[in-house]
TORMAR-720144 format. One record per residue: residue in three letters; z, x, y of N, C-alpha, C in turn. Coordinates in pm, whole numbers, padded with zeros to 5 digits, always signed. Layout:
<sites>
AlaZXYZXYZXY...
</sites>
This chain:
<sites>
Met-01949-00191+01454-01810-00214+01436-01743-00107+01530Ser-01625-00139+01590-01538-00064+01675-01424+00009+01569Leu-01407+00106+01628-01303+00191+01569-01172+00127+01582Val-01079+00144+01475-00947+00088+01471-00871+00171+01397Val-00874+00310+01436-00798+00427+01357-00645+00399+01362Gly-00610+00364+01199-00464+00337+01175-00430+00191+01210Gly-00508+00115+01273-00490-00030+01350-00522-00127+01219Val-00503-00255+01302-00532-00374+01208-00688-00403+01237Val-00736-00392+01082-00882-00418+01073-00917-00589+01065Gln-00999-00637+01162-01040-00774+01132-01111-00814+01008Pro-01042-00923+00918-01097-00963+00781-01269-00940+00792Glu-01333-00989+00892-01491-00984+00895-01537-00838+00892Asn-01445-00743+00934-01505-00588+00928-01437-00529+00805Val-01379-00594+00714-01352-00495+00577-01471-00490+00494Val-01481-00382+00463-01611-00340+00380-01580-00303+00242Gly-01645-00346+00155-01635-00283+00009-01535-00361-00088Arg-01489-00475-00033-01381-00545-00091-01436-00655-00173Val-01551-00711-00168-01607-00839-00234-01557-00853-00363Arg-01557-00760-00452-01501-00785-00579-01367-00796-00603Asp-01289-00702-00512-01132-00718-00523-01107-00859-00463Val-01149-00933-00388-01131-01034-00300-01144-01154-00422Asp-01263-01132-00496-01316-01224-00603-01185-01223-00708Asp-01152-01092-00730-01033-01090-00844-00915-01145-00810Val-00863-01132-00663-00737-01178-00638-00745-01343-00619Met-00876-01383-00579-00891-01539-00571-00875-01595-00720Ala-00945-01519-00817-00942-01569-00914-00797-01583-01016Ser-00707-01486-00951-00571-01482-01003-00486-01591-00963Leu-00506-01668-00847-00444-01782-00788-00414-01877-00892Pro-00501-01929-00953-00465-02039-01053-00367-02004-01154Gly-00356-01866-01171-00267-01809-01275-00143-01755-01216Ser-00111-01813-01119+00019-01780-01034+00000-01640-00941Gly-00104-01589-00922-00111-01477-00827-00125-01346-00875Ala-00115-01234-00808-00148-01091-00838-00054-01006-00759Val-00019-00903-00798+00041-00771-00740-00053-00667-00712Leu-00087-00631-00588-00209-00531-00541-00122-00378-00561Val-00169-00303-00638-00124-00162-00654-00208-00053-00595Gly-00163+00031-00549-00253+00138-00514-00185+00222-00412Asp-00245+00345-00386-00194+00453-00285-00190+00385-00132Arg-00095+00442-00066-00098+00418+00094-00219+00430+00142Arg-00265+00349+00238-00397+00373+00315-00512+00327+00249His-00487+00284+00118-00621+00230+00055-00665+00097+00078Gly-00580+00032+00176-00644-00085+00220-00584-00222+00162Lys-00460-00219+00085-00403-00346+00023-00373-00433+00135Thr-00331-00420+00271-00290-00522+00360-00434-00577+00413Ser-00527-00488+00432-00660-00550+00488-00714-00630+00386Leu-00718-00602+00243-00728-00688+00145-00674-00825+00139Ala-00541-00826+00146-00463-00935+00155-00512-01030+00267Arg-00531-00976+00389-00562-01070+00510-00713-01122+00455Val-00803-01079+00397-00924-01136+00370-00922-01233+00273Val-00824-01211+00169-00780-01315+00066-00712-01441+00143Gln-00641-01393+00241-00565-01524+00296-00666-01611+00376Gln-00774-01551+00437-00886-01652+00494-00955-01727+00351Ala-00975-01666+00272-01054-01721+00157-00964-01828+00110Ala-00835-01809+00091-00757-01935+00028-00736-02024+00131Thr-00746-01983+00238-00718-02113+00360-00841-02193+00351Ala-00964-02131+00344-01082-02205+00341-01105-02284+00218Ser-01031-02248+00101-01056-02334-00011-00943-02441-00025Gly-00854-02444+00079-00780-02568+00087-00640-02523+00043Ala-00588-02404+00030-00450-02386+00010-00384-02376+00129Ile-00252-02396+00105-00156-02378+00223-00120-02224+00210Val-00142-02140+00290-00129-01980+00307-00016-01961+00387Val+00093-01905+00339+00212-01838+00422+00220-01710+00374Ala+00209-01625+00510+00216-01470+00479+00333-01425+00573Ala+00421-01337+00514+00534-01259+00572+00535-01117+00520Ser+00585-01038+00605+00634-00895+00572+00758-00867+00547Ala+00785-00805+00408+00917-00778+00390+00972-00642+00405Glu+00888-00571+00505+00947-00488+00568+01053-00471+00657Arg+01180-00526+00579+01296-00554+00664+01420-00473+00596Glu+01516-00473+00698+01638-00421+00614+01728-00536+00531Thr+01730-00633+00585+01816-00758+00536+01734-00876+00489Tyr+01785-00934+00368+01756-01064+00348+01705-01173+00459Gly+01821-01175+00556+01805-01275+00639+01706-01253+00756Glu+01668-01119+00774+01551-01092+00854+01421-01139+00775Phe+01420-01119+00656+01302-01165+00594+01259-01296+00585Val+01361-01365+00543+01356-01529+00544+01322-01576+00677Ala+01412-01524+00795+01377-01576+00935+01243-01554+00961Glu+01175-01452+00911+01036-01415+00945+00948-01524+00885Leu+00989-01545+00754+00900-01659+00668+00934-01784+00752Ala+01036-01820+00798+01065-01957+00871+00967-01964+00996Thr+00939-01835+01060+00876-01845+01183+00717-01864+01135Ala+00676-01805+01028+00559-01835+00994+00530-01974+00943Leu+00617-02034+00874+00633-02181+00832+00615-02264+00971Gly+00670-02228+01063+00704-02294+01199+00569-02290+01276Arg+00486-02191+01258+00357-02182+01313+00236-02265+01239Leu+00279-02270+01081+00195-02345+00998+00189-02498+01033Glu+00305-02536+01058+00322-02671+01076+00419-02699+01195Pro+00358-02754+01300+00443-02756+01427+00564-02861+01414Leu+00533-02948+01337+00652-03055+01293+00776-03001+01256Trp+00779-02882+01191+00864-02789+01109+00918-02693+01232Ala+00881-02661+01340+00883-02575+01442+01064-02570+01462Gln+01119-02690+01500+01254-02692+01545+01338-02673+01437Glu+01305-02734+01319+01402-02702+01188+01402-02546+01148Met+01284-02498+01164+01264-02345+01131+01340-02264+01228Ala+01326-02297+01358+01419-02247+01451+01549-02237+01437Lys+01616-02340+01388+01773-02350+01366+01784-02272+01255Leu+01693-02266+01136+01724-02172+01025+01730-02039+01077Arg+01633-01995+01136+01639-01864+01192+01761-01831+01262Val+01815-01914+01344+01958-01870+01434+02060-01856+01308Ser+02078-01952+01233+02181-01944+01114+02183-01824+01020Leu+02044-01768+01000+02028-01645+00937+02067-01502+00995Thr+02044-01525+01123+02041-01374+01186+02172-01368+01271Ala+02246-01485+01276+02389-01480+01358+02507-01454+01264Gly+02591-01403+01336+02717-01350+01244+02735-01200+01232Pro+02857-01170+01226+02883-01025+01242+02886-00962+01093Ile+02871-01029+00985+02888-00966+00866+02751-00980+00791Arg+02685-00860+00757+02567-00866+00719+02555-00939+00542Val+02669-00902+00471+02639-00956+00347+02681-01107+00322Glu+02752-01163+00415+02762-01301+00446+02598-01368+00463Arg+02562-01293+00573+02421-01346+00606+02316-01325+00483Asp+02318-01220+00426+02233-01199+00311+02251-01313+00203Ser+02382-01351+00189+02397-01448+00081+02361-01585+00122Arg+02343-01610+00241+02294-01741+00298+02168-01741+00288Ala+02113-01606+00322+01946-01617+00308+01886-01614+00179Ala+01968-01572+00077+01907-01584-00070+01920-01721-00106Ala+02011-01790-00067+02018-01957-00101+01919-02019-00018Ala+01881-01968+00103+01802-02039+00183+01658-02026+00132Leu+01629-01891+00097+01483-01874+00042+01452-01974-00057Asp+01514-01988-00170+01486-02074-00288+01480-02238-00216Asp+01536-02277-00126+01528-02404-00072+01407-02421+00012Leu+01379-02300+00099+01277-02302+00178+01138-02303+00101Leu+01131-02233-00002+01010-02257-00101+00997-02367-00150Asp+01092-02436-00206+01090-02560-00247+01039-02655-00162Arg+01079-02646-00036+01047-02757+00059+00898-02743+00120Val+00844-02619+00098+00695-02618+00126+00627-02683+00020Val+00674-02665-00107+00590-02708-00210+00590-02871-00198Ala+00717-02908-00185+00720-03067-00172+00640-03126-00062Arg+00632-03055+00077+00557-03097+00166+00396-03069+00144Ala+00361-03004+00058+00215-02929+00053+00115-03079+00013Asp+00178-03163-00016+00085-03290-00048-00040-03263-00160Gly+00027-03202-00278-00075-03162-00367-00160-03032-00354Arg-00173-02965-00243-00237-02858-00216-00150-02731-00278Gln-00241-02634-00322-00150-02507-00367-00088-02428-00276Val+00024-02390-00292+00097-02303-00168+00073-02162-00216Val+00009-02067-00149+00004-01929-00184+00090-01837-00078Leu+00194-01782-00127+00271-01699-00042+00229-01549-00068Phe+00185-01496+00055+00166-01345+00055+00300-01277+00115Val+00323-01181+00029+00443-01090+00077+00410-00967+00070Asp+00379-00894+00197+00336-00754+00211+00474-00669+00207Glu+00472-00572+00166+00585-00453+00157+00707-00528+00081Val+00672-00594-00026+00798-00651-00089+00882-00546-00153Thr+00834-00418-00173+00935-00326-00253+01030-00282-00141Ile+00987-00280-00027+01058-00220+00089+01184-00292+00093Leu+01192-00418+00108+01305-00507+00134+01391-00497-00015Ala+01309-00514-00120+01390-00494-00244+01471-00378-00249Arg+01402-00263-00242+01500-00146-00261+01590-00134-00151Asn+01569-00165-00004+01672-00169+00049+01816-00268+00005Leu+01770-00389-00027+01898-00481-00088+01947-00396-00207Glu+01875-00331-00281+01925-00272-00406+02017-00167-00374Arg+01964-00078-00266+02074+00028-00240+02212-00025-00162His+02178-00135-00104+02307-00189-00035+02408-00261-00109Asp+02354-00336-00222+02422-00392-00321+02354-00394-00443Arg+02380-00337-00561+02318-00310-00681+02291-00448-00741Gly+02167-00465-00774+02129-00593-00823+02066-00696-00738Ala+02101-00682-00602+02036-00788-00499+01902-00743-00499Gly+01832-00645-00508+01711-00615-00497+01622-00687-00622Asp+01696-00653-00731+01630-00744-00863+01598-00904-00823Asn+01733-00928-00782+01769-01075-00746+01640-01138-00654Phe+01612-01068-00561+01530-01119-00459+01381-01119-00535Leu+01360-01017-00611+01217-01039-00685+01220-01134-00780His+01343-01169-00862+01336-01271-00948+01344-01418-00880Val+01387-01413-00756+01356-01545-00680+01229-01578-00672Leu+01132-01495-00637+00988-01497-00616+00914-01507-00759Arg+00975-01448-00867+00926-01500-01010+00963-01635-01047Arg+01083-01673-01014+01116-01834-01057+01033-01915-00969Phe+01018-01884-00835+00917-01969-00766+00792-01995-00822Arg+00738-01889-00899+00595-01902-00945+00616-01987-01093Gln+00735-01967-01164+00733-02031-01286+00788-02160-01291Lys+00855-02199-01185+00920-02332-01166+00818-02432-01124His+00711-02388-01015+00596-02472-00995+00483-02457-01052Gly+00473-02351-01138+00325-02337-01229+00214-02333-01110Ala+00092-02400-01163-00034-02386-01083-00014-02453-00932Ala+00086-02482-00886+00098-02564-00763+00146-02433-00655Val+00195-02333-00703+00206-02202-00621+00141-02076-00689Ala+00117-01956-00599+00097-01852-00634+00167-01739-00545Thr+00157-01615-00576+00222-01531-00484+00136-01416-00490Val+00082-01336-00402+00000-01214-00378+00107-01122-00308Leu+00161-01014-00392+00255-00923-00356+00176-00789-00320Ser+00231-00711-00230+00187-00587-00211+00270-00482-00157Gly+00278-00377-00171+00365-00251-00086+00321-00127-00110Ser+00368-00045-00026+00324+00086-00015+00422+00178-00117Ile+00514+00129-00178+00588+00206-00291+00610+00117-00403Gly+00621+00180-00532+00614+00091-00659+00721+00018-00673Phe+00723-00072-00786+00840-00152-00818+00944-00053-00887His+00876+00058-00949+01000+00134-01013+01096+00197-00914His+01072+00225-00822+01166+00260-00680+01275+00180-00671Val+01255+00053-00696+01358-00049-00672+01472-00037-00783Ser+01426-00040-00898+01528-00052-01029+01456-00024-01127Pro+01495+00014-01253+01437+00032-01385+01387-00131-01428Asp+01456-00221-01376+01422-00342-01414+01319-00415-01341Ala+01300-00370-01222+01200-00459-01129+01093-00453-01178Pro+00997-00349-01223+00876-00376-01286+00829-00490-01364Ser+00959-00562-01432+00946-00665-01521+00929-00788-01469Thr+00966-00779-01309+00961-00899-01241+00827-00961-01197Val+00721-00873-01225+00591-00908-01183+00491-00886-01315Asn+00569-00904-01438+00467-00898-01559+00423-01025-01584Asp+00433-01129-01511+00383-01243-01521+00241-01262-01455Ile+00229-01192-01331+00103-01194-01274+00018-01071-01305Arg-00101-01060-01252-00213-00986-01266-00185-00872-01169Lys-00205-00731-01216-00209-00621-01130-00345-00577-01114Ile-00356-00574-00971-00526-00541-00934-00500-00422-00854Ala-00555-00319-00899-00577-00192-00838-00656-00178-00722Val-00615-00129-00616-00673-00112-00480-00709+00045-00459Gly-00819+00103-00493-00832+00213-00451-00955+00257-00362Pro-01028+00351-00360-01142+00385-00267-01264+00297-00306Ile-01347+00265-00181-01443+00171-00201-01563+00262-00276Arg-01678+00187-00283-01784+00233-00340-01850+00316-00271Ser-01908+00443-00310-01978+00541-00220-02083+00477-00125Asp-02162+00369-00177-02276+00331-00103-02196+00233+00031His-02080+00173-00021-02023+00088+00084-01954+00186+00169Ala-01898+00318+00130-01835+00382+00218-01935+00453+00329Thr-02057+00477+00290-02170+00516+00379-02195+00387+00496Tyr-02197+00287+00409-02227+00167+00499-02120+00148+00626Leu-02015+00172+00590-01899+00147+00685-01899+00260+00780Ala-01924+00393+00740-01945+00491+00837-02048+00474+00936Glu-02177+00424+00876-02279+00407+00959-02273+00300+01066Cys-02178+00192+01023-02146+00091+01108-02062+00137+01222Leu-01980+00216+01189-01883+00268+01287-01946+00349+01403Leu-02043+00417+01336-02136+00502+01421-02211+00434+01515Leu-02271+00346+01464-02374+00243+01535-02286+00201+01637Gly-02176+00134+01609-02081+00057+01728-02049+00149+01813Glu-02045+00293+01792-02011+00394+01908-02151+00440+01969Gly-02235+00388+01922-02383+00432+02008-02436+00565+01959Val-02406+00605+01850-02471+00728+01778-02614+00706+01744Pro-02713+00797+01808-02831+00744+01775-02861+00755+01623Ala-02992+00657+01607-03041+00647+01461-03064+00765+01376Glu-03139+00865+01466-03181+00986+01386-03077+01047+01313Gly-03088+01067+01195-02991+01146+01106-02850+01094+01070Arg-02855+00939+01149-02718+00885+01125-02672+00839+00982Thr-02782+00812+00899-02753+00774+00771-02713+00902+00692Glu-02764+01015+00694-02717+01118+00627-02580+01164+00684Leu-02550+01157+00809-02410+01201+00856-02317+01102+00804Ala-02341+00950+00788-02277+00871+00730-02215+00888+00580Glu-02315+00927+00497-02315+00972+00387-02203+01091+00367Ala-02230+01202+00446-02129+01304+00445-01993+01257+00475Ile-01981+01176+00575-01849+01109+00596-01777+01028+00499Gly-01851+00968+00433-01795+00900+00328-01767+00980+00217Ser-01834+01086+00178-01802+01181+00080-01675+01266+00101Ala-01691+01320+00242-01554+01391+00277-01422+01307+00283Ala-01445+01192+00301-01322+01094+00291-01270+01020+00192Glu-01347+01084+00079-01337+01042-00061-01331+00892-00076Asn-01426+00844+00015-01457+00697+00023-01356+00587+00046Ile-01235+00644+00112-01134+00582+00185-01146+00553+00307Pro-01152+00420+00322-01174+00379+00487-01082+00426+00586Tyr-00972+00465+00562-00877+00509+00670-00928+00644+00700Tyr-00953+00724+00613-01004+00860+00654-01156+00875+00718Ile-01224+00753+00663-01366+00746+00739-01329+00701+00878Gln-01261+00622+00916-01240+00591+01049-01180+00729+01140His-01099+00799+01052-01036+00925+01139-01139+01019+01148Leu-01241+01020+01078-01366+01116+01074-01465+01087+01179Val-01506+00966+01197-01590+00916+01281-01518+00947+01436Ala-01389+00915+01438-01320+00935+01581-01314+01098+01606Ala-01303+01167+01504-01342+01314+01525-01445+01359+01565Leu-01569+01302+01505-01706+01322+01565-01715+01285+01702Leu-01658+01161+01738-01690+01132+01854-01607+01209+01972Gly-01499+01236+01922-01412+01334+02001-01483+01449+02053Ile-01562+01525+01964-01646+01632+01973-01785+01601+02073Arg-01825+01480+02076-01931+01443+02141-01895+01408+02284Arg-01767+01361+02306-01730+01331+02446-01674+01459+02502Ala-01647+01560+02416-01633+01711+02469-01768+01761+02530Gly-01880+01714+02508-01987+01763+02566-02064+01842+02479Arg-02016+01845+02349-02068+01942+02232-02177+01828+02145Pro-02264+01880+02070-02363+01837+01988-02261+01778+01872Leu-02330+01651+01815-02271+01595+01694-02283+01706+01594Pro-02168+01736+01505-02181+01800+01371-02291+01768+01286Leu-02369+01858+01215-02459+01808+01103-02375+01783+01015Pro-02457+01707+00890-02395+01617+00781-02288+01766+00697Glu-02369+01878+00690-02290+01987+00620-02163+02041+00687Asp-02157+01986+00816-02032+02030+00898-01909+01955+00887Val-01934+01842+00822-01832+01729+00805-01704+01762+00741Pro-01718+01846+00623-01603+01893+00553-01501+01956+00637Lys-01561+02046+00736-01481+02159+00811-01393+02055+00887Leu-01422+01920+00933-01359+01845+01033-01210+01799+00917Val-01246+01781+00787-01115+01750+00705-01023+01873+00724Asp-01102+01985+00697-01002+02122+00718-00932+02137+00824Asp-01000+02094+00977-00942+02095+01069-00824+01998+01078Ala-00825+01881+01023-00737+01791+01029-00616+01826+00949Ile-00658+01883+00822-00535+01952+00747-00447+02056+00803Lys-00523+02133+00882-00461+02249+00961-00388+02223+01056Asp-00394+02119+01138-00378+02069+01281-00241+02043+01250Pro-00159+02138+01332-00001+02122+01323+00042+01977+01375Ser-00039+01909+01459+00022+01764+01481-00004+01681+01367Asp-00067+01701+01269-00081+01626+01157-00138+01500+01202Pro-00265+01482+01251-00324+01346+01304-00343+01254+01176Trp-00366+01310+01061-00385+01212+00942-00226+01180+00864Asp-00143+01229+00923-00011+01190+00878-00009+01243+00720Leu-00075+01357+00683-00054+01394+00549+00054+01450+00487Lys+00156+01505+00610+00287+01565+00569+00376+01431+00490His+00361+01317+00511+00419+01213+00462+00407+01220+00305Tyr+00333+01285+00253+00312+01300+00099+00420+01391+00062Arg+00452+01513+00137+00578+01594+00126+00697+01541+00162Asn+00693+01472+00265+00845+01437+00336+00911+01312+00244Arg+00806+01237+00194+00866+01116+00115+00942+01152+00002Leu+00940+01292-00066+00973+01317-00187+01129+01291-00209Asp+01216+01344-00093+01355+01313-00072+01382+01142-00106Asp+01310+01081-00044+01340+00943-00054+01300+00877-00179Tyr+01183+00929-00246+01157+00879-00374+01231+00942-00501Tyr+01260+01062-00482+01318+01144-00604+01468+01170-00569Gly+01523+01185-00451+01660+01214-00447+01685+01365-00468Ala+01784+01376-00552+01836+01500-00596+01736+01588-00658Asp+01623+01538-00714+01512+01594-00787+01412+01639-00713Ser+01420+01604-00574+01289+01622-00507+01257+01770-00494Lys+01341+01864-00482+01304+02002-00459+01227+02054-00609Ala+01285+01998-00720+01215+02020-00841+01079+01977-00848Ile+01069+01847-00816+00941+01776-00805+00837+01826-00726Gly+00879+01881-00603+00801+01950-00517+00723+02057-00582Lys+00801+02140-00643+00772+02274-00706+00683+02236-00843Leu+00707+02122-00894+00608+02053-01006+00468+02030-00964Leu+00458+01991-00830+00351+01969-00770+00265+02088-00728Asp+00346+02174-00680+00294+02305-00646+00201+02355-00770Ile+00239+02354-00866+00185+02401-00995+00051+02306-01005Tyr+00068+02168-01006-00066+02130-01014-00166+02134-00903Ala-00087+02166-00795-00194+02163-00654-00272+02308-00689His-00210+02397-00725-00295+02534-00753-00351+02545-00865Ala-00357+02460-00964-00430+02475-01092-00592+02436-01092Ala-00657+02509-01127-00804+02493-01126-00869+02384-01208Thr-00781+02349-01323-00817+02251-01414-00694+02145-01433Pro-00718+02043-01501-00607+01950-01533-00522+02025-01630Leu-00372+02000-01611-00283+02070-01694-00227+01979-01795Gly-00205+02010-01918-00118+01931-02006+00012+01966-02007Ile+00099+01876-02074+00234+01896-02065+00289+02031-02091Asp+00234+02061-02203+00301+02192-02276+00254+02308-02186Asp+00131+02317-02110+00101+02427-02023+00182+02416-01896Thr+00200+02305-01846+00283+02300-01732+00423+02313-01759Leu+00489+02292-01861+00624+02321-01912+00637+02466-01925Met+00552+02550-01950+00541+02697-01965+00549+02772-01845Arg+00453+02698-01744+00479+02746-01603+00592+02738-01536Leu+00675+02604-01561+00785+02573-01490+00903+02683-01576His+00899+02709-01693+00990+02804-01744+00969+02959-01679Ser+00847+02971-01666+00822+03115-01602+00860+03119-01456Glu+00890+03009-01384+00913+03000-01235+01090+02953-01240Gly+01143+02943-01339+01297+02919-01344+01321+02773-01310Ser+01231+02694-01324+01258+02538-01291+01360+02479-01359Pro+01424+02396-01288+01541+02326-01370+01485+02208-01450Ile+01367+02194-01459+01299+02092-01565+01271+02189-01671Thr+01351+02181-01765+01326+02245-01906+01313+02207-02027Asp+01333+02061-02010+01316+01953-02131+01178+01901-02110Arg+01113+01887-02227+00964+01849-02238+00989+01683-02202Asp+01058+01606-02267+01072+01488-02249+01102+01440-02095Gln+01182+01507-02040+01217+01501-01895+01084+01520-01804Leu+01024+01603-01835+00887+01622-01781+00785+01530-01789Val+00760+01479-01911+00690+01358-01919+00728+01258-01831Thr+00849+01238-01806+00902+01110-01741+00868+01146-01609Phe+00894+01265-01539+00858+01276-01416+00688+01291-01371Val+00621+01324-01485+00482+01314-01456+00410+01171-01456Glu+00492+01109-01551+00449+00956-01537+00523+00897-01411Arg+00613+00929-01358+00638+00879-01200+00546+00928-01112Leu+00502+01039-01121+00407+01101-01030+00276+01013-01024Glu+00242+01000-01148+00121+00898-01162+00146+00759-01106Leu+00237+00706-01127+00271+00567-01056+00262+00585-00917Asp+00318+00697-00869+00322+00729-00721+00188+00776-00672His+00087+00792-00763-00046+00835-00701-00053+00963-00680Tyr+00029+01042-00695+00022+01177-00679-00069+01248-00784Leu-00046+01206-00908-00125+01264-01015-00215+01175-01076Val-00345+01198-01167-00413+01110-01250-00429+01183-01365Arg-00421+01095-01487-00421+01153-01609-00580+01156-01647Ala-00609+01271-01714-00754+01293-01777-00709+01315-01922Asn-00756+01229-02007-00704+01258-02159-00561+01291-02160Asp-00526+01396-02219-00394+01445-02238-00339+01532-02128Ala-00403+01536-02011-00384+01640-01910-00368+01555-01772Asp-00317+01621-01697-00304+01572-01526-00368+01666-01411Thr-00401+01604-01310-00446+01675-01210-00422+01563-01073Phe-00443+01655-00969-00396+01546-00837-00523+01454-00843Ala-00435+01333-00801-00528+01211-00787-00634+01241-00677Ser-00617+01309-00559-00698+01294-00437-00710+01448-00432Pro-00829+01506-00408-00860+01660-00393-00827+01675-00243Leu-00827+01575-00153-00803+01581-00005-00628+01597+00017Val-00582+01522-00071-00417+01537-00057-00374+01680-00144Gln-00448+01707-00236-00440+01854-00298-00450+01953-00184Arg-00564+01964-00130-00553+02062-00046-00476+02062+00083Ala-00446+01935+00123-00335+01922+00222-00208+01978+00168Trp-00173+01944+00031-00054+01989-00008-00032+02152-00039Arg-00142+02194-00051-00134+02350-00052-00109+02409+00085Gln-00162+02353+00177-00181+02391+00317+00000+02365+00382Met+00036+02277+00342+00171+02209+00384+00284+02294+00322Arg+00257+02345+00190+00346+02421+00116+00341+02563+00132Arg+00245+02587+00242+00216+02730+00254+00192+02837+00123
</sites>
């Protein structure tokens, strides 16, 4: 395999997701699934593999990204996807795109788009000639949150349109939704809009699959066979079996080789993670975990940051009462136990923390190390 660090992975090169693909395919007769997991864990790559499998099974597959500012932009992209799917629709879809993106007033365009989405989805089903329609929407919560911030209730309405689409047509349709932020960031009601479809967690791949991926990448870059498997095992382990970080570590190894130095030994691979964490240029974009707090938590972001500091420096998982005691000693504005429980639950949903019995710890030791470094 060739490196595609941070880029688009071709479906045939996606490793370790066979069971996940089977789970999503099994969900389609029951209206679909929502893929949940931390950023960079491969939700988009998984969706692309499922798109191929669903097409091969005879379904009509429509895919669009909702990483848009307005309703009109999303429906216009959906119309573009439909125009490519069925050439006879191309002219009709082109006219629709113009009507949704033209005009000086965004609210009016979004109102037209909301009405057009219902109609557009119904027309796809009507023309499917008995084949199941599977709608893939990536970054669905990005658009929903943008709409909600602009006009309270608009984000929820968008998600309810997709829910009505599933419920109106039953087994004739399915939706597969994914996003880098949780539904709870749209509104308190938003998570209920997907309680009719399966939630499929997308996490790290298995350790043997991680080793296989790393070795395929090393082989693709011409790394000699001697010691390659052991090096691949060390890469997978240091990357916590996350393909994104595996790609970065292989790229770092190759950079060392191109500089004329010998390849690191397996025991040296963890130092490459340390180097990436300490690098001021932040090649793995780990500062995103810190910088997104303002966007996620608003006025509470500083208090949340200090709360994460406590977990980042804890040697063992912390229970609520222990955490609250440490917060009190530091003069945190988080003084109420129920408030702390709510914050911890949100941090679990945002994949910062993971629950261990009645205590919590950082979900990723790699991110925990990076957090300590970036918070000084």
